[in-house]
C-alpha positions in Angstrom: 178.3 250.9 76.4 181.2 249.8 78.4 184.2 251.9 79.2 186.5 249.6 81.1 189.1 247.5 79.3 187.6 244.3 80.6 186.9 241.0 79.0 184.2 239.0 80.8 184.6 235.2 80.2 181.8 232.7 81.0 183.3 229.3 81.7 181.4 226.1 81.9 182.3 223.3 84.4 186.0 222.5 84.8 187.2 225.0 82.2 187.7 228.0 84.5 191.4 227.6 85.0 192.0 227.3 81.3 189.9 230.3 80.6 191.7 232.3 83.2 195.0 231.5 81.5 193.5 232.6 78.2 192.2 235.7 79.7 195.6 236.7 81.2 197.1 236.4 77.7 194.5 238.5 75.8 196.2 241.9 76.6 193.1 243.4 78.3 193.7 245.5 81.5 191.2 243.1 83.3 189.8 239.6 82.7 187.0 238.3 84.8 186.0 234.6 84.7 182.4 234.0 85.8 180.8 230.6 86.3 177.5 229.1 87.5 179.4 226.6 89.5 179.6 227.5 93.2 183.2 228.5 94.1 184.6 228.3 90.6 186.2 231.1 88.5 186.9 234.7 89.7 183.2 234.9 90.8 180.1 232.8 90.4 176.4 233.8 90.1 175.0 230.9 92.3 174.1 232.8 95.5 172.6 235.8 93.5 170.7 233.3 91.3 169.1 231.5 94.3 168.2 234.8 96.0 166.6 236.1 92.9 164.8 232.7 92.4 163.3 232.9 95.9 162.0 236.5 95.3 160.4 235.4 92.1 159.1 232.1 93.3 157.4 233.5 96.4 155.8 236.5 94.5 152.9 236.4 92.1 153.7 236.9 88.4 157.2 236.1 87.4 158.7 239.5 86.3 161.8 240.2 84.3 163.7 243.5 84.1 165.0 243.5 80.6 163.8 240.3 78.8 160.4 240.4 77.1 157.9 237.6 77.6 158.6 236.5 74.0 162.4 236.3 74.7 161.7 234.2 77.9 159.6 231.8 75.9 162.4 231.5 73.4 165.0 230.9 76.0 162.9 228.1 77.6 162.2 226.5 74.3 165.8 226.3 73.2 167.3 224.9 76.5 167.7 221.1 76.6 166.9 221.3 80.4 164.2 224.0 80.8 161.8 222.7 78.2 161.4 219.6 80.3 160.8 221.4 83.6 157.4 222.7 84.9 156.7 225.9 82.9 156.6 228.3 86.0 159.9 226.8 87.3 161.6 227.3 84.0 160.4 230.9 83.6 161.5 231.6 87.2 164.9 230.2 86.6 165.3 232.5 83.5 164.2 235.5 85.5 166.6 234.7 88.3 169.5 234.3 86.0 168.7 237.6 84.3 168.9 239.3 87.7 172.2 237.7 88.5 173.9 238.4 85.2 172.4 241.8 84.8 174.0 242.9 88.2 177.3 241.3 87.1 177.3 243.1 83.7 176.5 246.4 85.3 179.3 246.0 87.8 182.0 244.8 85.6 181.1 246.8 82.4 183.0 244.6 80.0 184.1 245.5 76.5 183.4 242.0 75.3 182.1 238.7 76.6 183.7 235.5 75.6 182.7 231.9 75.9 182.3 228.5 74.3 179.2 228.4 72.0 175.9 229.1 73.7 174.5 225.7 74.7 172.3 226.3 77.7 169.9 229.0 79.0 172.6 230.4 81.4 174.8 231.6 78.4 171.7 232.5 76.4 170.5 234.8 79.0 174.1 236.4 79.4 174.4 236.8 75.5 171.0 238.6 75.4 171.7 241.0 78.2 175.2 241.8 76.8 173.5 242.6 73.5 171.1 245.0 75.2 174.1 246.8 76.6 175.9 247.0 73.2 178.5 244.5 74.3 179.7 241.9 71.7 179.3 238.3 72.7 181.8 236.1 71.0 181.7 232.2 70.9 185.0 230.4 70.5 184.9 226.9 69.1 186.9 224.4 66.9 187.2 224.7 63.2 186.7 222.0 60.8 190.1 222.9 59.6 192.7 220.9 61.6 194.7 223.0 64.2 192.3 226.0 64.0 189.5 227.7 66.0 186.6 229.8 64.9 184.7 232.8 66.3 181.0 232.6 66.0 177.7 234.0 67.2 174.6 231.7 67.2 175.8 229.6 64.2 177.2 232.4 62.1 180.9 232.9 61.4 182.6 236.1 62.7 185.1 237.2 60.2 187.8 239.1 62.0 191.0 237.9 60.4 192.9 238.5 57.2 191.9 236.8 53.9 193.7 233.6 53.0 196.1 233.4 50.1 195.0 231.3 47.1 197.7 228.7 48.1 196.3 228.4 51.6 192.9 227.9 50.2 194.0 225.1 47.8 196.0 223.4 50.6 192.9 223.0 52.7 190.7 222.1 49.7 192.9 219.2 49.1 192.7 218.1 52.7 189.0 218.6 53.4 187.7 217.6 50.0 189.4 214.3 50.3 186.7 211.6 50.5 188.8 210.1 53.4 188.7 213.2 55.5 187.6 213.0 59.0 187.5 215.9 61.5 190.0 215.7 64.3 187.3 215.6 66.9 185.7 212.5 65.4 186.8 209.0 66.9 188.0 206.6 64.3 188.5 203.5 66.6 185.2 203.0 68.4 183.6 199.6 68.3 179.7 199.7 68.5 178.6 196.6 70.4 175.9 195.8 73.0 178.6 195.8 75.6 179.7 199.2 74.8 176.1 200.5 74.7 175.5 199.0 78.2 178.8 200.5 79.5 177.8 204.0 78.2 174.3 203.6 79.5 175.2 202.6 83.0 178.1 205.1 83.2 175.8 208.0 82.6 173.0 206.6 84.9 175.5 206.4 87.7 176.9 209.8 86.7 173.3 211.2 87.2 173.1 209.8 90.7 176.6 211.1 91.6 175.7 214.6 90.2 172.4 214.6 92.2 174.4 214.0 95.4 177.0 216.8 94.4 174.1 219.2 93.8 172.9 218.5 97.3 176.3 218.9 98.9 177.0 222.1 97.1 173.5 223.4 97.9 172.9 223.9 94.1 169.9 221.7 93.2 168.8 223.7 90.2 172.3 223.9 88.5 172.0 222.9 84.8 175.3 221.0 85.0 173.8 218.6 87.5 170.2 218.5 86.3 171.2 217.9 82.8 172.6 214.5 83.8 169.2 213.2 85.3 167.2 210.5 83.7 163.9 212.2 84.1 164.6 214.5 81.0 162.6 213.3 78.1 165.4 212.9 75.7 167.4 210.5 77.8 167.6 206.8 76.7 166.0 203.8 78.3 167.1 200.2 78.7 164.9 199.2 75.7 166.8 201.6 73.5 169.8 199.1 73.4 167.7 197.4 70.6 168.8 200.2 68.2 171.5 197.7 67.1 168.7 195.3 66.0 167.6 197.9 63.3 171.0 198.1 61.5 170.8 196.7 57.9 173.9 194.8 57.4 173.2 194.2 53.7 172.8 197.9 53.0 175.5 198.2 50.3 173.9 195.6 48.1 170.5 197.4 48.5 172.1 200.7 47.6 173.1 199.3 44.1 169.4 198.9 43.3 168.9 202.6 43.1 170.5 205.2 40.8 173.0 207.4 42.6 171.1 210.6 41.8 168.0 209.2 43.6 169.9 208.3 46.9 169.8 210.8 49.8 172.0 210.5 53.0 170.5 211.6 56.3 173.4 211.6 58.8 171.7 212.2 62.1 173.1 214.9 64.4 173.6 214.9 68.1 170.2 215.7 69.9 169.8 217.8 72.0 172.6 219.8 70.6 173.7 223.4 70.6 174.0 223.7 67.0 170.3 222.8 66.6 168.9 224.6 69.7 170.9 227.9 69.3 172.1 228.1 65.6 168.7 227.9 64.0 167.0 231.3 63.9 163.6 229.9 63.2 162.6 228.1 66.4 160.2 225.8 64.6 163.1 223.9 63.1 164.5 222.7 66.5 161.9 220.1 66.8 164.6 218.0 65.2 163.1 214.5 65.2 159.8 215.4 63.7 161.6 217.6 61.1 163.9 214.8 60.1 161.0 212.3 59.8 159.1 214.8 57.7 162.0 215.3 55.3 162.6 211.6 55.0 158.9 211.0 54.2 159.1 213.6 51.4 162.1 211.8 49.8 160.6 208.3 50.4 157.3 209.4 48.8 159.1 210.6 45.8 160.8 207.2 45.3 164.2 208.0 46.7 166.4 205.6 48.7 167.0 207.2 52.1 170.2 206.1 53.9 170.2 206.9 57.6 173.3 206.9 59.8 173.4 207.7 63.4 176.0 210.1 64.7 178.8 208.0 66.4 178.8 210.1 69.5 175.0 209.4 69.9 175.7 205.7 70.5 174.1 204.9 73.9 172.0 208.1 73.9 169.7 207.7 71.0 166.2 206.7 71.6 164.8 204.0 69.3 161.6 205.8 68.6 163.2 208.1 65.9 164.7 205.1 64.1 161.4 203.2 64.3 159.6 206.2 62.7 162.2 206.5 60.0 162.3 202.8 59.2 158.5 202.6 58.9 158.8 204.6 55.7 159.5 202.8 52.4 163.0 202.7 51.0 164.8 203.6 54.2 167.9 201.9 55.3 169.7 202.2 58.7 173.5 202.1 58.0 175.9 200.4 60.7 177.4 202.8 63.2 181.0 201.9 62.2 180.5 202.9 58.6 182.3 206.2 57.6 180.0 209.1 57.0 182.2 210.0 54.0 181.6 206.6 52.5 177.9 207.1 52.5 178.3 210.6 51.1 180.4 209.1 48.3 177.5 206.7 47.4 174.8 209.3 47.4 173.9 212.3 45.1 172.3 214.4 47.9 173.0 215.0 51.7 170.5 216.3 54.2 171.5 217.9 57.5 170.5 221.0 59.5 173.9 222.1 60.7 176.2 219.1 60.6 179.7 219.1 59.1 178.6 216.3 56.6 176.8 219.2 54.8 180.0 221.0 54.3 181.9 217.9 53.3 179.1 216.9 50.8 179.2 220.3 49.1 183.0 220.0 48.8 182.6 216.5 47.2 180.2 218.0 44.6 177.0 216.6 46.1 173.7 218.5 46.4 174.0 219.7 50.1 170.7 220.5 51.8 171.2 222.5 55.0 169.8 225.4 57.1 171.8 228.6 56.8 174.8 227.9 59.0 178.4 228.9 59.5 179.9 227.1 56.4 177.2 228.1 53.9 178.1 230.4 51.0 175.7 231.8 48.4 174.6 229.4 45.6 176.7 226.5 46.9 174.1 224.9 49.2 170.4 224.3 48.9 169.2 225.9 52.1 165.9 226.0 53.9 164.7 227.9 56.9 161.0 227.1 57.2 159.3 223.9 58.2 156.6 224.1 55.4 159.2 223.9 52.7 160.6 220.5 53.8 158.0 218.6 51.8 159.1 220.1 48.5 162.9 219.3 49.1 163.0 216.4 46.5 161.6 218.7 43.8 164.1 221.4 44.8 166.9 219.0 44.4 165.7 218.0 40.9 165.8 221.8 39.8 168.7 222.9 41.8 171.9 223.7 39.7 175.2 225.1 41.0 176.3 228.4 39.4 180.0 227.6 39.4 182.2 224.5 38.5 183.2 222.4 41.6 186.8 223.7 41.9 185.4 227.3 42.2 182.8 226.3 44.7 185.4 224.5 46.8 187.6 227.6 46.8 184.7 229.8 47.8 183.6 227.6 50.6 187.2 227.2 52.0 187.9 230.9 51.7 184.8 231.7 53.7 185.8 229.2 56.4 189.4 230.4 56.5 188.3 234.1 56.9 186.5 233.1 60.2 189.3 230.7 61.5 192.7 231.3 63.2 195.4 229.1 64.4 194.9 227.7 67.9 194.6 224.3 69.8 191.0 224.4 70.9 191.3 221.2 72.9 194.2 222.6 75.0 191.4 223.0 77.7 191.4 219.3 78.3 193.3 218.2 81.4 194.7 221.8 81.6 197.2 222.2 84.4 197.3 225.8 85.8 200.8 225.2 87.3 202.2 223.9 84.0 200.1 225.5 81.3 200.1 224.0 77.8 202.0 226.4 75.5 199.4 225.9 72.9 196.8 227.6 75.2 199.1 230.6 75.4 199.5 230.7 71.6 195.7 230.4 71.1 195.1 233.4 73.4 197.7 235.6 71.8 196.3 234.7 68.2 192.8 235.5 69.6 193.6 238.8 71.2 193.8 241.0 68.0 190.7 239.4 66.6 188.7 240.4 69.7 189.9 243.9 69.3 188.7 244.0 65.7 185.3 242.6 66.8 185.0 245.3 69.5 185.9 248.0 66.9 183.4 246.7 64.5 180.7 246.1 67.2 180.0 242.6 65.7 179.0 239.6 67.6 175.9 239.3 69.8 
């Protein structure tokens, strides 16, 4: 266990100045911002990583000090980069990062580790090593409730604040349960055209080339931030994927009316690869997202349901056509236009399917049957949850027999109470364009609201 009054903060690229400001306003005796970007933060692990990688790579078997072989396998499988690299290189990178972060944790002896949600093997390794030392690992992210943040650990809410009043709960119920509600982080003005697709595709292809040059200049060729932009990764789109627009069914509303509402299911596709799938799902067999979605859609199609598929707006220009082709090869499947609101589709269906997406929360608040994996917004008896691949084929039958225990107003209050117990006021997006010389006051407010919650988490020993 740690003895020093230190908060260790892991910062991703271009957030170290914001995190330093937050750290200085948390009330700890020391704050240390660590990065995996050379020269960023109070310290970086780049040189230690490459020294350890060289030792591992030139040896025989790859050896880890604290992580088991099963843990290394799990880390590789969940990382959007490592699972596409040669197996030996991937395992060697995990072992090298373990060496670098293990030394850092033993040197700094933090009371708590703070970061954005785990979304890469780097932070995954850090979180596991912190847990082995009894140090809470806390993830800060935006709440669905406007103007608020959440504390989480691997997809589960950390409740460290006070219980909300009944009035507060009802205020937020009226806001989020409104069919027109859209989270503040979702764009409402984007036009989805071939020109926009090409601009997005070309921008990120050029970005990949630029990042390749930067990685060479910084002597950091294996940095995830730079490698993640490269087109060799299997999930990256190709020129031919622009034809996803040809798959849209523009007459979808008329076809919807041909099926009763209770036999319509909405599949709002999620971002992929995405941290909320790779790291929030305890059961690793579920992170094979595309095959899982196709299996679920096949089950509903075979049972005579109408399956409405809508892509995530932020996936435009990144989605490979293959997934949509597989879904549309099934009977009774429609691909809804990108610019249609997800809330509109939810309002036209009786059931919603997602793994961790916020549409699952909104569907439950609107009184729909909401199928999800156990995730941060789930409350007992208000969601139809699944956590095993072999249960997906029976989802249509489970929907037919599922009955909520409480009336909708009670369920809405239960769900929002749960969310509010894990949320606190703060402008999460104050890290964008943060100026160290003229800090955004909302960043300071966020830190001061976060400070007592971190102390509560430390006292309880919760988190990773």
